[in-house]
C-alpha positions as CSV (number, residue, x, y, z in Angstrom):
1,M,48.3,-150.8,-108.6
2,E,46.8,-149.3,-111.5
3,I,45.4,-153.1,-112.0
4,R,43.6,-152.9,-108.6
5,K,42.2,-149.6,-109.8
6,L,41.1,-150.1,-112.5
7,I,39.1,-153.1,-111.2
8,F,37.1,-150.7,-108.4
9,R,36.5,-148.3,-110.8
10,L,34.6,-151.6,-113.1
11,F,33.9,-152.9,-109.2
12,F,30.3,-152.0,-108.1
13,F,29.3,-151.1,-111.5
14,F,29.2,-154.3,-113.1
15,I,28.2,-156.6,-109.7
16,A,24.6,-155.4,-109.4
17,G,23.0,-155.5,-112.5
18,S,19.8,-155.0,-113.2
19,L,17.5,-158.6,-111.9
20,S,15.0,-158.5,-115.5
21,L,12.8,-161.4,-115.2
22,Y,10.8,-162.5,-118.1
23,S,7.5,-163.8,-119.9
24,C,5.7,-165.1,-122.7
25,K,3.0,-167.0,-122.8
26,K,3.6,-170.1,-121.7
27,E,1.1,-171.5,-119.6
28,S,1.3,-175.5,-118.8
29,S,0.6,-177.8,-116.4
30,G,1.9,-181.4,-115.2
31,S,0.8,-184.5,-112.8
32,G,-1.4,-185.8,-116.1
33,G,-3.0,-182.9,-116.8
34,N,-4.4,-182.4,-113.0
35,P,-3.8,-179.1,-112.6
36,L,-3.6,-176.7,-109.5
37,T,-7.3,-175.3,-108.4
38,G,-7.4,-171.9,-110.3
39,K,-7.6,-170.2,-106.7
40,Q,-3.8,-171.7,-105.9
41,T,-2.7,-170.8,-109.7
42,I,-3.1,-167.1,-109.3
43,Q,-1.9,-167.3,-105.7
44,V,1.3,-168.6,-105.9
45,Q,1.6,-166.5,-109.5
46,N,0.8,-163.7,-107.3
47,T,3.6,-164.4,-104.7
48,D,5.7,-164.9,-107.7
49,A,5.4,-161.8,-109.2
50,Q,5.5,-160.1,-105.4
51,D,9.1,-161.2,-105.6
52,A,9.9,-160.3,-109.3
53,I,8.6,-156.8,-109.0
54,A,10.1,-156.5,-105.3
55,D,13.9,-157.6,-106.3
56,K,13.9,-156.1,-109.6
57,T,12.9,-152.7,-107.8
58,E,15.8,-152.9,-105.3
59,E,18.8,-154.8,-107.8
60,D,18.2,-151.4,-109.7
61,I,18.8,-149.2,-107.0
62,D,21.7,-151.3,-105.6
63,S,23.5,-150.6,-109.2
64,K,22.8,-147.0,-109.2
65,L,24.1,-146.6,-106.0
66,D,27.2,-149.0,-106.4
67,E,27.7,-146.6,-109.5
68,L,27.3,-143.8,-107.5
69,Q,30.3,-145.0,-105.1
70,N,32.2,-145.9,-107.7
71,N,32.2,-142.3,-108.8
72,N,33.3,-141.2,-105.1
73,Y,30.0,-140.3,-105.0
74,A,30.2,-137.2,-107.2
75,V,27.1,-136.8,-109.0
76,A,27.6,-135.6,-112.4
77,G,25.0,-134.4,-114.8
78,M,22.5,-133.7,-112.7
79,K,19.3,-132.1,-113.7
80,S,18.0,-129.2,-111.7
81,Y,14.8,-129.0,-109.7
82,L,13.8,-126.0,-111.8
83,S,13.6,-127.3,-115.2
84,N,10.7,-129.7,-116.4
85,L,11.5,-133.6,-115.3
86,T,10.1,-136.2,-116.9
87,D,11.3,-140.0,-117.2
88,T,14.6,-139.0,-115.2
89,V,15.9,-139.8,-111.9
90,V,17.2,-137.0,-109.8
91,I,20.8,-138.5,-107.1
92,T,21.8,-135.7,-104.8
93,V,24.4,-136.6,-102.1
94,D,24.7,-134.6,-98.6
95,H,28.9,-135.1,-98.6
96,P,30.2,-135.7,-102.3
97,D,32.9,-137.6,-101.3
98,T,34.9,-140.8,-99.7
99,T,35.8,-140.3,-96.2
100,T,32.6,-138.6,-94.7
101,F,30.2,-141.3,-93.2
102,P,27.7,-141.3,-92.8
103,K,26.1,-139.5,-95.9
104,V,22.3,-139.4,-97.3
105,V,21.7,-140.1,-100.8
106,T,18.6,-139.1,-102.2
107,L,16.8,-140.7,-105.6
108,T,13.4,-139.0,-106.8
109,Y,12.1,-140.5,-109.8
110,Y,9.9,-138.3,-112.1
111,S,8.5,-141.0,-114.5
112,Y,11.2,-142.5,-114.7
113,K,11.0,-145.1,-118.1
114,D,12.6,-148.5,-117.5
115,S,11.9,-151.4,-119.2
116,S,12.3,-156.0,-118.5
117,A,12.0,-158.0,-121.9
118,N,8.8,-156.4,-123.8
119,E,7.5,-154.2,-120.8
120,T,7.9,-150.7,-120.2
121,I,7.8,-149.8,-116.8
122,I,8.0,-146.4,-115.3
123,K,9.0,-145.5,-111.7
124,N,7.8,-142.3,-109.0
125,G,8.7,-141.5,-105.5
126,K,11.9,-140.9,-103.3
127,I,13.5,-142.7,-102.0
128,T,16.2,-142.1,-99.2
129,V,19.6,-143.8,-98.2
130,T,21.3,-143.3,-95.4
131,I,25.3,-144.8,-95.7
132,T,27.4,-146.0,-93.3
133,S,30.7,-147.5,-92.8
134,A,31.8,-149.4,-89.9
135,N,35.5,-150.0,-91.4
136,P,36.7,-147.0,-92.4
137,T,40.1,-149.2,-94.1
138,H,37.9,-151.1,-96.3
139,R,35.6,-148.3,-98.2
140,R,33.4,-151.1,-100.1
141,L,32.5,-152.7,-97.0
142,V,29.1,-150.4,-96.3
143,S,25.6,-150.5,-95.3
144,R,22.8,-149.3,-96.9
145,S,19.3,-147.6,-94.9
146,F,16.6,-147.3,-97.6
147,V,13.4,-145.6,-96.2
148,F,10.3,-146.0,-99.4
149,S,7.7,-143.9,-98.7
150,N,4.9,-144.4,-101.5
151,F,7.4,-145.1,-104.0
152,A,5.6,-146.0,-107.2
153,V,6.3,-148.8,-110.0
154,T,3.8,-149.3,-112.9
155,T,3.6,-151.9,-115.0
156,D,0.9,-153.8,-116.9
157,S,-2.3,-152.3,-116.2
158,T,-0.6,-152.6,-112.3
159,T,1.1,-149.5,-109.7
160,I,2.4,-150.8,-106.9
161,K,4.2,-148.4,-104.0
162,F,6.4,-149.3,-101.8
163,N,6.4,-148.3,-98.2
164,G,9.0,-149.3,-95.7
165,T,13.0,-149.8,-95.2
166,R,15.5,-152.3,-96.0
167,V,19.1,-152.7,-95.2
168,V,21.8,-154.1,-97.4
169,S,25.2,-154.2,-95.3
170,R,28.6,-155.6,-97.4
171,Q,30.2,-158.6,-95.4
172,K,32.7,-159.4,-97.9
173,A,34.0,-157.9,-100.6
174,S,37.6,-159.7,-102.5
175,V,39.2,-159.8,-105.8
176,R,41.0,-162.3,-107.4
177,Y,43.6,-162.2,-110.2
178,T,44.4,-165.5,-112.5
179,G,48.3,-163.5,-113.4
180,L,47.4,-160.5,-115.4
181,Q,44.9,-162.9,-117.7
182,S,41.6,-162.7,-115.6
183,V,39.2,-161.0,-112.7
184,R,37.3,-162.9,-110.3
185,I,35.2,-160.4,-108.6
186,S,32.9,-161.3,-105.4
187,V,30.8,-159.4,-102.6
188,T,28.5,-161.3,-100.1
189,D,25.5,-158.8,-98.5
190,N,23.1,-159.4,-95.8
191,I,19.7,-158.0,-96.6
192,T,16.5,-157.6,-94.0
193,A,13.2,-155.4,-95.3
194,A,10.3,-154.9,-93.4
195,M,7.5,-153.7,-96.8
196,S,4.6,-153.1,-97.2
197,F,2.7,-152.7,-100.9
198,A,-0.5,-151.8,-102.2
199,I,-2.0,-152.8,-105.8
200,A,-3.7,-151.0,-107.7
201,T,-5.6,-152.1,-111.3
202,T,-6.6,-150.4,-114.0
203,G,-10.8,-151.1,-114.0
204,E,-10.2,-152.4,-110.3
205,T,-12.4,-150.6,-107.7
206,D,-10.3,-151.5,-104.6
207,T,-6.4,-152.0,-103.8
208,L,-4.4,-155.5,-102.9
209,R,-2.1,-155.4,-100.0
210,F,0.8,-157.5,-98.9
211,T,3.6,-156.9,-96.9
212,R,7.6,-159.1,-96.7
213,N,9.6,-159.5,-94.2
214,V,12.9,-159.9,-95.7
215,S,16.4,-161.9,-94.8
216,K,18.8,-162.8,-97.0
217,V,22.7,-163.4,-98.3
218,R,23.5,-162.3,-101.0
219,T,26.3,-162.9,-103.6
220,A,27.4,-161.5,-106.3
221,V,30.4,-162.7,-108.8
222,S,32.0,-161.0,-111.2
223,H,34.2,-161.8,-114.3
224,F,36.8,-159.5,-116.3
225,R,39.8,-160.8,-118.7
226,N,42.6,-159.5,-120.3
227,I,41.4,-159.7,-123.9
228,I,45.2,-158.3,-125.1
229,Y,47.2,-160.7,-122.3
230,L,50.9,-160.9,-123.5
231,P,53.0,-162.8,-120.7
232,G,55.7,-160.6,-119.5
233,D,53.7,-157.2,-120.8
234,L,52.8,-155.4,-117.5
235,I,51.6,-152.1,-119.7
236,H,49.7,-153.6,-122.5
237,F,46.6,-154.8,-120.6
238,F,42.9,-154.0,-120.9
239,F,39.4,-156.0,-118.8
240,R,36.7,-157.0,-120.2
241,H,33.4,-157.9,-118.3
242,I,32.6,-161.4,-119.1
243,A,28.8,-160.8,-117.9
244,S,27.3,-164.5,-119.5
245,S,30.2,-166.2,-116.7
246,D,28.8,-163.6,-113.7
247,T,26.5,-165.4,-111.3
248,I,23.7,-163.5,-108.2
249,T,23.1,-166.4,-105.6
250,Y,20.2,-165.8,-103.3
251,N,19.5,-167.8,-99.3
252,G,17.5,-166.5,-96.6
253,T,13.4,-166.2,-96.3
254,V,10.8,-164.0,-96.4
255,T,7.6,-163.7,-94.5
256,G,4.3,-162.3,-94.8
257,I,0.5,-161.3,-95.1
258,N,-1.0,-162.1,-98.5
259,E,-3.4,-159.8,-100.4
260,E,-6.0,-162.4,-99.1
261,G,-5.2,-161.9,-95.3
262,N,-3.3,-164.8,-94.8
263,T,0.6,-164.9,-93.7
264,Y,3.2,-167.1,-95.4
265,T,7.0,-168.4,-95.3
266,K,9.0,-168.2,-98.1
267,T,12.3,-171.0,-97.5
268,I,15.0,-170.9,-100.2
269,T,15.3,-175.0,-100.0
270,S,17.8,-174.7,-102.9
271,P,20.4,-171.3,-103.5
272,I,18.2,-169.1,-106.3
273,T,20.9,-168.1,-109.4
274,V,20.9,-165.7,-111.4
275,T,22.7,-166.3,-114.4
276,E,22.8,-164.2,-117.8
277,Y,21.6,-165.6,-121.3
278,R,22.8,-162.8,-124.4
279,G,22.0,-160.1,-121.9
280,S,18.8,-161.4,-120.5
281,F,19.0,-162.2,-116.7
282,V,17.1,-165.4,-116.5
283,I,17.1,-167.3,-112.6
284,S,18.9,-170.8,-114.3
285,S,18.0,-172.8,-110.5
286,G,16.9,-172.6,-107.5
287,T,13.9,-173.9,-105.0
288,I,11.7,-172.4,-102.8
289,T,9.4,-173.7,-100.0
290,Y,6.3,-171.5,-100.0
291,V,3.4,-171.6,-97.5
292,V,0.3,-170.7,-96.8
293,G,-2.9,-171.2,-94.5
294,T,-2.9,-174.8,-94.7
295,D,-1.5,-174.9,-98.6
296,S,2.1,-175.8,-98.6
297,Y,3.9,-175.8,-102.1
298,E,7.4,-176.5,-103.9
299,I,8.4,-173.7,-106.4
300,T,11.6,-174.2,-109.0
301,F,13.2,-172.2,-110.7
302,K,15.4,-173.0,-114.0
303,V,16.2,-172.0,-117.6
304,D,12.7,-172.8,-119.9
305,P,14.7,-175.3,-122.4
306,A,12.1,-174.2,-125.2
307,H,12.9,-170.3,-124.3
308,K,16.5,-169.7,-122.6
309,H,16.3,-166.6,-122.0
310,F,12.9,-166.8,-119.9
311,T,13.1,-168.2,-116.2
312,L,10.3,-171.7,-116.2
313,V,8.4,-171.5,-113.3
314,T,6.6,-174.7,-111.7
315,I,4.8,-174.9,-109.1
316,T,3.8,-178.1,-107.3
317,N,1.2,-178.9,-104.2
318,N,3.0,-180.7,-101.8
319,L,-0.3,-182.4,-100.0
320,T,-2.3,-182.7,-103.5
321,G,1.1,-183.4,-105.9
322,K,-0.6,-181.4,-108.6
323,T,1.5,-178.6,-110.1
324,K,1.7,-175.8,-112.5
325,S,3.8,-173.9,-114.7
326,F,4.9,-170.5,-116.6
327,D,7.2,-168.7,-117.3
328,R,8.5,-165.7,-114.9
329,R,6.9,-162.3,-115.6
330,F,8.3,-158.4,-114.5
331,G,4.9,-157.4,-114.7
332,R,2.2,-159.8,-114.2
333,I,-1.1,-158.6,-113.1
334,F,-2.2,-159.5,-109.7
335,R,-5.7,-161.1,-110.0
336,R,-8.1,-161.8,-106.9
337,W,-8.5,-165.6,-106.1
338,W,-11.6,-164.6,-104.1
């Protein structure tokens, strides 16, 4: 029982870590030096940035809620609203216990500084989360309903405001032991969202807008190793998180309206898999089919062989065969192509 308690304490703190998405200056073309047009390149880079910003923000919030749940919803060290709040996030819970549901958690960000590689990310605004439990005998199988109201993320020279709802329903949570040597924890979430985004860029007079309707399944697997394991020793043990062995996998679709007002569909045709390389989270494999208007693209992700802590994105126009490659960036500036 003590081992199980220890693992559960570590459970959600580690598994929903930030999905940081990194960048470098790589901009290359394929297909014999016959790249996509400038409009097509900007269009697909913008849509990739939309995914990066949405996914990174959502993963960060999930991580904080998982840590809160692991702490029995007791908020430690919360700062007072009466103080001069800067560079912080204040979390409140209406029922800080493990048995009362539903419960409402609010996360209020005050110029909170986050980071992704060499980028500075600043968050402002409030997110309200209603947590319900359909299975009181399994405390980890909870559903979270997020409400975003002008929640702002600023990165590079761009500020993105989130509005809408997101629901995460945990379907499975399992722990598998290999004796006392190692532990494998797996959780599966169904994620749905109906979100709108407004993008304001320094030096531009108007605001870009797009929407995202999400239907995804996320599976996260974490690994722990007993680093002082001795056969037959039931007293001296210590499980260490082996992050380099972890994976987060996504399947599903995203639909919506892009900045130009065109409807689009993104379908994950090969699971998007996120791994860690020396402290950096990268998309190590996966394929998305992106259809917008009469254009159709295949977007593939893999570890950049020249920069293993970056994700290399390759776009192929399915109608012409023309390609473009670049390293994925969290805070890519949204650009106009019209």
